[in-house]
SETILO-181002 format. One record per residue: residue number from 0; x, y, z of N, C-alpha, C in turn. Coordinates in steps of 0.1 Angstrom, whole numbers, plus 5000, padded with zeros to 4 digits. Layout:
resi: NUM	n.c1: X	n.c2: Y	n.c3: Z	ca.c1: X	ca.c2: Y	ca.c3: Z	c.c1: X	c.c2: Y	c.c3: Z
...
***
This chain:
resi: 0	n.c1: 7419	n.c2: 3409	n.c3: 8422	ca.c1: 7421	ca.c2: 3419	ca.c3: 8433	c.c1: 7419	c.c2: 3433	c.c3: 8422
resi: 1	n.c1: 7410	n.c2: 3440	n.c3: 8429	ca.c1: 7409	ca.c2: 3452	ca.c3: 8415	c.c1: 7424	c.c2: 3463	c.c3: 8415
resi: 2	n.c1: 7425	n.c2: 3471	n.c3: 8407	ca.c1: 7434	ca.c2: 3480	ca.c3: 8404	c.c1: 7435	c.c2: 3484	c.c3: 8420
resi: 3	n.c1: 7426	n.c2: 3493	n.c3: 8421	ca.c1: 7429	ca.c2: 3502	ca.c3: 8436	c.c1: 7431	c.c2: 3492	c.c3: 8447
resi: 4	n.c1: 7428	n.c2: 3482	n.c3: 8449	ca.c1: 7428	ca.c2: 3474	ca.c3: 8458	c.c1: 7447	c.c2: 3471	c.c3: 8455
resi: 5	n.c1: 7452	n.c2: 3465	n.c3: 8446	ca.c1: 7463	ca.c2: 3464	ca.c3: 8441	c.c1: 7471	c.c2: 3477	c.c3: 8444
resi: 6	n.c1: 7471	n.c2: 3490	n.c3: 8444	ca.c1: 7477	ca.c2: 3498	ca.c3: 8440	c.c1: 7477	c.c2: 3503	c.c3: 8457
resi: 7	n.c1: 7467	n.c2: 3502	n.c3: 8467	ca.c1: 7468	ca.c2: 3505	ca.c3: 8477	c.c1: 7470	c.c2: 3494	c.c3: 8488
resi: 8	n.c1: 7477	n.c2: 3482	n.c3: 8482	ca.c1: 7485	ca.c2: 3471	ca.c3: 8485	c.c1: 7497	c.c2: 3474	c.c3: 8487
resi: 9	n.c1: 7500	n.c2: 3478	n.c3: 8476	ca.c1: 7517	ca.c2: 3484	ca.c3: 8470	c.c1: 7515	c.c2: 3495	c.c3: 8478
resi: 10	n.c1: 7513	n.c2: 3504	n.c3: 8478	ca.c1: 7514	ca.c2: 3515	ca.c3: 8487	c.c1: 7519	c.c2: 3513	c.c3: 8503
resi: 11	n.c1: 7511	n.c2: 3504	n.c3: 8509	ca.c1: 7512	ca.c2: 3498	ca.c3: 8521	c.c1: 7527	c.c2: 3496	c.c3: 8522
resi: 12	n.c1: 7529	n.c2: 3488	n.c3: 8514	ca.c1: 7543	ca.c2: 3478	ca.c3: 8516	c.c1: 7554	c.c2: 3488	c.c3: 8515
resi: 13	n.c1: 7548	n.c2: 3497	n.c3: 8500	ca.c1: 7564	ca.c2: 3508	ca.c3: 8506	c.c1: 7567	c.c2: 3514	c.c3: 8513
resi: 14	n.c1: 7554	n.c2: 3524	n.c3: 8519	ca.c1: 7556	ca.c2: 3526	ca.c3: 8534	c.c1: 7560	c.c2: 3519	c.c3: 8545
resi: 15	n.c1: 7558	n.c2: 3509	n.c3: 8542	ca.c1: 7564	ca.c2: 3499	ca.c3: 8552	c.c1: 7577	c.c2: 3500	c.c3: 8550
resi: 16	n.c1: 7582	n.c2: 3495	n.c3: 8541	ca.c1: 7594	ca.c2: 3498	ca.c3: 8534	c.c1: 7604	c.c2: 3504	c.c3: 8537
resi: 17	n.c1: 7601	n.c2: 3516	n.c3: 8542	ca.c1: 7604	ca.c2: 3533	ca.c3: 8550	c.c1: 7612	c.c2: 3529	c.c3: 8564
resi: 18	n.c1: 7612	n.c2: 3516	n.c3: 8568	ca.c1: 7618	ca.c2: 3514	ca.c3: 8582	c.c1: 7625	c.c2: 3501	c.c3: 8580
resi: 19	n.c1: 7625	n.c2: 3497	n.c3: 8566	ca.c1: 7636	ca.c2: 3479	ca.c3: 8565	c.c1: 7647	c.c2: 3485	c.c3: 8567
resi: 20	n.c1: 7657	n.c2: 3477	n.c3: 8568	ca.c1: 7670	ca.c2: 3475	ca.c3: 8564	c.c1: 7674	c.c2: 3477	c.c3: 8550
resi: 21	n.c1: 7682	n.c2: 3491	n.c3: 8544	ca.c1: 7686	ca.c2: 3489	ca.c3: 8532	c.c1: 7693	c.c2: 3475	c.c3: 8524
resi: 22	n.c1: 7697	n.c2: 3469	n.c3: 8531	ca.c1: 7705	ca.c2: 3457	ca.c3: 8525	c.c1: 7695	c.c2: 3446	c.c3: 8527
resi: 23	n.c1: 7682	n.c2: 3443	n.c3: 8531	ca.c1: 7671	ca.c2: 3439	ca.c3: 8531	c.c1: 7660	c.c2: 3440	c.c3: 8523
resi: 24	n.c1: 7661	n.c2: 3454	n.c3: 8517	ca.c1: 7652	ca.c2: 3455	ca.c3: 8508	c.c1: 7653	c.c2: 3465	c.c3: 8498
resi: 25	n.c1: 7649	n.c2: 3460	n.c3: 8485	ca.c1: 7650	ca.c2: 3467	ca.c3: 8475	c.c1: 7645	c.c2: 3484	c.c3: 8474
resi: 26	n.c1: 7635	n.c2: 3484	n.c3: 8479	ca.c1: 7628	ca.c2: 3499	ca.c3: 8479	c.c1: 7637	c.c2: 3501	c.c3: 8487
resi: 27	n.c1: 7639	n.c2: 3501	n.c3: 8503	ca.c1: 7645	ca.c2: 3506	ca.c3: 8515	c.c1: 7660	c.c2: 3511	c.c3: 8508
resi: 28	n.c1: 7667	n.c2: 3505	n.c3: 8497	ca.c1: 7677	ca.c2: 3509	ca.c3: 8496	c.c1: 7675	c.c2: 3520	c.c3: 8487
resi: 29	n.c1: 7664	n.c2: 3521	n.c3: 8479	ca.c1: 7662	ca.c2: 3531	ca.c3: 8469	c.c1: 7654	c.c2: 3545	c.c3: 8484
resi: 30	n.c1: 7653	n.c2: 3542	n.c3: 8488	ca.c1: 7645	ca.c2: 3557	ca.c3: 8501	c.c1: 7660	c.c2: 3560	c.c3: 8507
resi: 31	n.c1: 7668	n.c2: 3553	n.c3: 8510	ca.c1: 7682	ca.c2: 3553	ca.c3: 8515	c.c1: 7689	c.c2: 3561	c.c3: 8504
resi: 32	n.c1: 7690	n.c2: 3558	n.c3: 8492	ca.c1: 7697	ca.c2: 3564	ca.c3: 8481	c.c1: 7696	c.c2: 3580	c.c3: 8478
resi: 33	n.c1: 7681	n.c2: 3581	n.c3: 8480	ca.c1: 7677	ca.c2: 3598	ca.c3: 8478	c.c1: 7669	c.c2: 3596	c.c3: 8469
resi: 34	n.c1: 7661	n.c2: 3611	n.c3: 8465	ca.c1: 7651	ca.c2: 3609	ca.c3: 8456	c.c1: 7659	c.c2: 3613	c.c3: 8443
resi: 35	n.c1: 7671	n.c2: 3614	n.c3: 8443	ca.c1: 7681	ca.c2: 3615	ca.c3: 8429	c.c1: 7677	c.c2: 3605	c.c3: 8424
resi: 36	n.c1: 7682	n.c2: 3592	n.c3: 8432	ca.c1: 7680	ca.c2: 3579	ca.c3: 8428	c.c1: 7670	c.c2: 3574	c.c3: 8422
resi: 37	n.c1: 7659	n.c2: 3579	n.c3: 8429	ca.c1: 7643	ca.c2: 3573	ca.c3: 8429	c.c1: 7640	c.c2: 3579	c.c3: 8412
resi: 38	n.c1: 7643	n.c2: 3593	n.c3: 8411	ca.c1: 7642	ca.c2: 3602	ca.c3: 8400	c.c1: 7650	c.c2: 3593	c.c3: 8385
resi: 39	n.c1: 7658	n.c2: 3591	n.c3: 8389	ca.c1: 7666	ca.c2: 3581	ca.c3: 8378	c.c1: 7663	c.c2: 3570	c.c3: 8375
resi: 40	n.c1: 7658	n.c2: 3559	n.c3: 8385	ca.c1: 7646	ca.c2: 3547	ca.c3: 8382	c.c1: 7638	c.c2: 3556	c.c3: 8374
resi: 41	n.c1: 7630	n.c2: 3563	n.c3: 8377	ca.c1: 7613	ca.c2: 3564	ca.c3: 8372	c.c1: 7618	c.c2: 3567	c.c3: 8353
resi: 42	n.c1: 7630	n.c2: 3579	n.c3: 8354	ca.c1: 7636	ca.c2: 3580	ca.c3: 8343	c.c1: 7638	c.c2: 3566	c.c3: 8332
resi: 43	n.c1: 7646	n.c2: 3560	n.c3: 8338	ca.c1: 7653	ca.c2: 3549	ca.c3: 8334	c.c1: 7637	c.c2: 3538	c.c3: 8329
resi: 44	n.c1: 7631	n.c2: 3539	n.c3: 8337	ca.c1: 7619	ca.c2: 3528	ca.c3: 8331	c.c1: 7608	c.c2: 3536	c.c3: 8319
resi: 45	n.c1: 7607	n.c2: 3547	n.c3: 8323	ca.c1: 7599	ca.c2: 3557	ca.c3: 8316	c.c1: 7604	c.c2: 3551	c.c3: 8299
resi: 46	n.c1: 7619	n.c2: 3555	n.c3: 8297	ca.c1: 7622	ca.c2: 3552	ca.c3: 8285	c.c1: 7626	c.c2: 3536	c.c3: 8280
resi: 47	n.c1: 7623	n.c2: 3527	n.c3: 8291	ca.c1: 7623	ca.c2: 3514	ca.c3: 8286	c.c1: 7608	c.c2: 3510	c.c3: 8280
resi: 48	n.c1: 7599	n.c2: 3519	n.c3: 8287	ca.c1: 7586	ca.c2: 3516	ca.c3: 8283	c.c1: 7584	c.c2: 3518	c.c3: 8270
resi: 49	n.c1: 7589	n.c2: 3532	n.c3: 8266	ca.c1: 7590	ca.c2: 3538	ca.c3: 8253	c.c1: 7594	c.c2: 3526	c.c3: 8241
resi: 50	n.c1: 7604	n.c2: 3524	n.c3: 8248	ca.c1: 7610	ca.c2: 3512	ca.c3: 8236	c.c1: 7606	c.c2: 3503	c.c3: 8236
resi: 51	n.c1: 7604	n.c2: 3495	n.c3: 8240	ca.c1: 7592	ca.c2: 3483	ca.c3: 8244	c.c1: 7581	c.c2: 3482	c.c3: 8237
resi: 52	n.c1: 7572	n.c2: 3498	n.c3: 8239	ca.c1: 7560	ca.c2: 3505	ca.c3: 8227	c.c1: 7565	c.c2: 3498	c.c3: 8216
resi: 53	n.c1: 7570	n.c2: 3511	n.c3: 8215	ca.c1: 7579	ca.c2: 3511	ca.c3: 8195	c.c1: 7583	c.c2: 3499	c.c3: 8190
resi: 54	n.c1: 7584	n.c2: 3489	n.c3: 8199	ca.c1: 7582	ca.c2: 3479	ca.c3: 8196	c.c1: 7577	c.c2: 3463	c.c3: 8192
resi: 55	n.c1: 7568	n.c2: 3468	n.c3: 8204	ca.c1: 7551	ca.c2: 3458	ca.c3: 8199	c.c1: 7541	c.c2: 3464	c.c3: 8190
resi: 56	n.c1: 7545	n.c2: 3478	n.c3: 8187	ca.c1: 7533	ca.c2: 3483	ca.c3: 8175	c.c1: 7531	c.c2: 3476	c.c3: 8165
resi: 57	n.c1: 7547	n.c2: 3467	n.c3: 8159	ca.c1: 7546	ca.c2: 3459	ca.c3: 8151	c.c1: 7552	c.c2: 3440	c.c3: 8150
resi: 58	n.c1: 7550	n.c2: 3441	n.c3: 8166	ca.c1: 7555	ca.c2: 3427	ca.c3: 8172	c.c1: 7543	c.c2: 3422	c.c3: 8173
resi: 59	n.c1: 7546	n.c2: 3410	n.c3: 8182	ca.c1: 7533	ca.c2: 3400	ca.c3: 8185	c.c1: 7529	c.c2: 3397	c.c3: 8199
resi: 60	n.c1: 7529	n.c2: 3391	n.c3: 8206	ca.c1: 7522	ca.c2: 3386	ca.c3: 8217	c.c1: 7533	c.c2: 3392	c.c3: 8232
resi: 61	n.c1: 7540	n.c2: 3386	n.c3: 8226	ca.c1: 7555	ca.c2: 3386	ca.c3: 8232	c.c1: 7560	c.c2: 3403	c.c3: 8237
resi: 62	n.c1: 7563	n.c2: 3410	n.c3: 8224	ca.c1: 7566	ca.c2: 3424	ca.c3: 8229	c.c1: 7552	c.c2: 3430	c.c3: 8237
resi: 63	n.c1: 7543	n.c2: 3424	n.c3: 8233	ca.c1: 7532	ca.c2: 3429	ca.c3: 8243	c.c1: 7529	c.c2: 3429	c.c3: 8256
resi: 64	n.c1: 7534	n.c2: 3415	n.c3: 8258	ca.c1: 7538	ca.c2: 3411	ca.c3: 8275	c.c1: 7551	c.c2: 3420	c.c3: 8280
resi: 65	n.c1: 7559	n.c2: 3425	n.c3: 8270	ca.c1: 7571	ca.c2: 3434	ca.c3: 8276	c.c1: 7567	c.c2: 3446	c.c3: 8277
resi: 66	n.c1: 7555	n.c2: 3451	n.c3: 8271	ca.c1: 7551	ca.c2: 3465	ca.c3: 8270	c.c1: 7541	c.c2: 3465	c.c3: 8286
resi: 67	n.c1: 7536	n.c2: 3461	n.c3: 8291	ca.c1: 7531	ca.c2: 3452	ca.c3: 8302	c.c1: 7539	c.c2: 3454	c.c3: 8313
resi: 68	n.c1: 7549	n.c2: 3444	n.c3: 8311	ca.c1: 7557	ca.c2: 3443	ca.c3: 8321	c.c1: 7572	c.c2: 3459	c.c3: 8324
resi: 69	n.c1: 7570	n.c2: 3466	n.c3: 8315	ca.c1: 7582	ca.c2: 3477	ca.c3: 8317	c.c1: 7570	c.c2: 3490	c.c3: 8321
resi: 70	n.c1: 7559	n.c2: 3486	n.c3: 8316	ca.c1: 7549	ca.c2: 3494	ca.c3: 8324	c.c1: 7548	c.c2: 3496	c.c3: 8335
resi: 71	n.c1: 7544	n.c2: 3481	n.c3: 8346	ca.c1: 7543	ca.c2: 3475	ca.c3: 8356	c.c1: 7555	c.c2: 3485	c.c3: 8363
resi: 72	n.c1: 7572	n.c2: 3480	n.c3: 8358	ca.c1: 7577	ca.c2: 3486	ca.c3: 8367	c.c1: 7581	c.c2: 3501	c.c3: 8365
resi: 73	n.c1: 7576	n.c2: 3513	n.c3: 8355	ca.c1: 7574	ca.c2: 3523	ca.c3: 8359	c.c1: 7560	c.c2: 3526	c.c3: 8367
resi: 74	n.c1: 7554	n.c2: 3521	n.c3: 8365	ca.c1: 7545	ca.c2: 3526	ca.c3: 8378	c.c1: 7549	c.c2: 3523	c.c3: 8391
resi: 75	n.c1: 7556	n.c2: 3514	n.c3: 8395	ca.c1: 7563	ca.c2: 3506	ca.c3: 8407	c.c1: 7569	c.c2: 3519	c.c3: 8413
resi: 76	n.c1: 7579	n.c2: 3523	n.c3: 8402	ca.c1: 7592	ca.c2: 3532	ca.c3: 8406	c.c1: 7584	c.c2: 3547	c.c3: 8412
resi: 77	n.c1: 7574	n.c2: 3546	n.c3: 8405	ca.c1: 7566	ca.c2: 3559	ca.c3: 8401	c.c1: 7560	c.c2: 3564	c.c3: 8416
resi: 78	n.c1: 7551	n.c2: 3550	n.c3: 8417	ca.c1: 7547	ca.c2: 3545	ca.c3: 8435	c.c1: 7557	c.c2: 3551	c.c3: 8445
resi: 79	n.c1: 7571	n.c2: 3547	n.c3: 8441	ca.c1: 7580	ca.c2: 3546	ca.c3: 8451	c.c1: 7585	c.c2: 3564	c.c3: 8454
resi: 80	n.c1: 7581	n.c2: 3569	n.c3: 8442	ca.c1: 7584	ca.c2: 3579	ca.c3: 8441	c.c1: 7573	c.c2: 3594	c.c3: 8447
resi: 81	n.c1: 7561	n.c2: 3587	n.c3: 8446	ca.c1: 7552	ca.c2: 3593	ca.c3: 8451	c.c1: 7553	c.c2: 3592	c.c3: 8470
resi: 82	n.c1: 7554	n.c2: 3581	n.c3: 8473	ca.c1: 7559	ca.c2: 3577	ca.c3: 8482	c.c1: 7568	c.c2: 3586	c.c3: 8496
resi: 83	n.c1: 7577	n.c2: 3586	n.c3: 8483	ca.c1: 7593	ca.c2: 3590	ca.c3: 8490	c.c1: 7589	c.c2: 3608	c.c3: 8493
resi: 84	n.c1: 7578	n.c2: 3611	n.c3: 8485	ca.c1: 7572	ca.c2: 3628	ca.c3: 8485	c.c1: 7561	c.c2: 3628	c.c3: 8498
resi: 85	n.c1: 7556	n.c2: 3620	n.c3: 8499	ca.c1: 7547	ca.c2: 3617	ca.c3: 8509	c.c1: 7534	c.c2: 3621	c.c3: 8505
resi: 86	n.c1: 7530	n.c2: 3616	n.c3: 8488	ca.c1: 7517	ca.c2: 3614	ca.c3: 8480	c.c1: 7514	c.c2: 3603	c.c3: 8481
resi: 87	n.c1: 7503	n.c2: 3601	n.c3: 8478	ca.c1: 7497	ca.c2: 3594	ca.c3: 8476	c.c1: 7492	c.c2: 3583	c.c3: 8464
resi: 88	n.c1: 7493	n.c2: 3573	n.c3: 8457	ca.c1: 7481	ca.c2: 3571	ca.c3: 8446	c.c1: 7470	c.c2: 3576	c.c3: 8448
resi: 89	n.c1: 7465	n.c2: 3574	n.c3: 8461	ca.c1: 7448	ca.c2: 3583	ca.c3: 8457	c.c1: 7451	c.c2: 3596	c.c3: 8456
resi: 90	n.c1: 7460	n.c2: 3607	n.c3: 8456	ca.c1: 7463	ca.c2: 3616	ca.c3: 8452	c.c1: 7461	c.c2: 3618	c.c3: 8440
resi: 91	n.c1: 7472	n.c2: 3603	n.c3: 8432	ca.c1: 7467	ca.c2: 3608	ca.c3: 8417	c.c1: 7457	c.c2: 3608	c.c3: 8412
resi: 92	n.c1: 7450	n.c2: 3597	n.c3: 8416	ca.c1: 7438	ca.c2: 3588	ca.c3: 8409	c.c1: 7427	c.c2: 3602	c.c3: 8414
resi: 93	n.c1: 7429	n.c2: 3606	n.c3: 8424	ca.c1: 7417	ca.c2: 3621	ca.c3: 8427	c.c1: 7421	c.c2: 3632	c.c3: 8413
resi: 94	n.c1: 7430	n.c2: 3632	n.c3: 8413	ca.c1: 7436	ca.c2: 3643	ca.c3: 8404	c.c1: 7426	c.c2: 3636	c.c3: 8387
resi: 95	n.c1: 7430	n.c2: 3624	n.c3: 8388	ca.c1: 7423	ca.c2: 3621	ca.c3: 8374	c.c1: 7410	c.c2: 3616	c.c3: 8372
resi: 96	n.c1: 7406	n.c2: 3615	n.c3: 8382	ca.c1: 7389	ca.c2: 3616	ca.c3: 8383	c.c1: 7382	c.c2: 3631	c.c3: 8383
resi: 97	n.c1: 7390	n.c2: 3642	n.c3: 8387	ca.c1: 7388	ca.c2: 3659	ca.c3: 8384	c.c1: 7387	c.c2: 3660	c.c3: 8368
resi: 98	n.c1: 7396	n.c2: 3651	n.c3: 8361	ca.c1: 7399	ca.c2: 3655	ca.c3: 8350	c.c1: 7390	c.c2: 3643	c.c3: 8335
resi: 99	n.c1: 7375	n.c2: 3638	n.c3: 8345	ca.c1: 7365	ca.c2: 3633	ca.c3: 8339	c.c1: 7359	c.c2: 3645	c.c3: 8333
resi: 100	n.c1: 7352	n.c2: 3643	n.c3: 8325	ca.c1: 7342	ca.c2: 3655	ca.c3: 8320	c.c1: 7347	c.c2: 3669	c.c3: 8316
resi: 101	n.c1: 7360	n.c2: 3665	n.c3: 8311	ca.c1: 7369	ca.c2: 3680	ca.c3: 8308	c.c1: 7374	c.c2: 3677	c.c3: 8297
resi: 102	n.c1: 7376	n.c2: 3683	n.c3: 8285	ca.c1: 7382	ca.c2: 3678	ca.c3: 8271	c.c1: 7397	c.c2: 3684	c.c3: 8280
resi: 103	n.c1: 7405	n.c2: 3670	n.c3: 8270	ca.c1: 7422	ca.c2: 3671	ca.c3: 8268	c.c1: 7426	c.c2: 3692	c.c3: 8267
resi: 104	n.c1: 7422	n.c2: 3694	n.c3: 8259	ca.c1: 7422	ca.c2: 3708	ca.c3: 8263	c.c1: 7422	c.c2: 3718	c.c3: 8265
resi: 105	n.c1: 7410	n.c2: 3716	n.c3: 8273	ca.c1: 7406	ca.c2: 3721	ca.c3: 8284	c.c1: 7417	c.c2: 3722	c.c3: 8298
resi: 106	n.c1: 7417	n.c2: 3708	n.c3: 8297	ca.c1: 7425	ca.c2: 3700	ca.c3: 8312	c.c1: 7436	c.c2: 3712	c.c3: 8312
resi: 107	n.c1: 7443	n.c2: 3710	n.c3: 8300	ca.c1: 7457	ca.c2: 3713	ca.c3: 8299	c.c1: 7460	c.c2: 3731	c.c3: 8293
resi: 108	n.c1: 7454	n.c2: 3738	n.c3: 8293	ca.c1: 7449	ca.c2: 3753	ca.c3: 8292	c.c1: 7451	c.c2: 3753	c.c3: 8308
resi: 109	n.c1: 7439	n.c2: 3750	n.c3: 8319	ca.c1: 7441	ca.c2: 3754	ca.c3: 8330	c.c1: 7455	c.c2: 3752	c.c3: 8338
resi: 110	n.c1: 7465	n.c2: 3743	n.c3: 8332	ca.c1: 7477	ca.c2: 3741	ca.c3: 8342	c.c1: 7480	c.c2: 3751	c.c3: 8336
resi: 111	n.c1: 7477	n.c2: 3754	n.c3: 8324	ca.c1: 7490	ca.c2: 3767	ca.c3: 8318	c.c1: 7491	c.c2: 3779	c.c3: 8324
resi: 112	n.c1: 7476	n.c2: 3781	n.c3: 8331	ca.c1: 7471	ca.c2: 3795	ca.c3: 8333	c.c1: 7480	c.c2: 3797	c.c3: 8349
***
């Protein structure tokens, strides 16, 4: 399954969980807890990615697998956040696509204006 298909399938699942019972679905329980709880999870996962990456710099295969696992958690919770806000992975991918053929310095300065 390609990356875009995986993200689209995840997004469809996350949307479906909006109507699920919180006691039966982790995602539904996040939605019920509100945006602040979702943001807390995104922040927690971001920190875990940073720590795993730091450990992987001089580590072996297990530490590299941990970076991948923690990044998957971060992406997952970021997708929950997007869905909670009525945004989609397509919105993020479109933004990334706009940035092709633009230097990083140029892109950053366009956001600061």
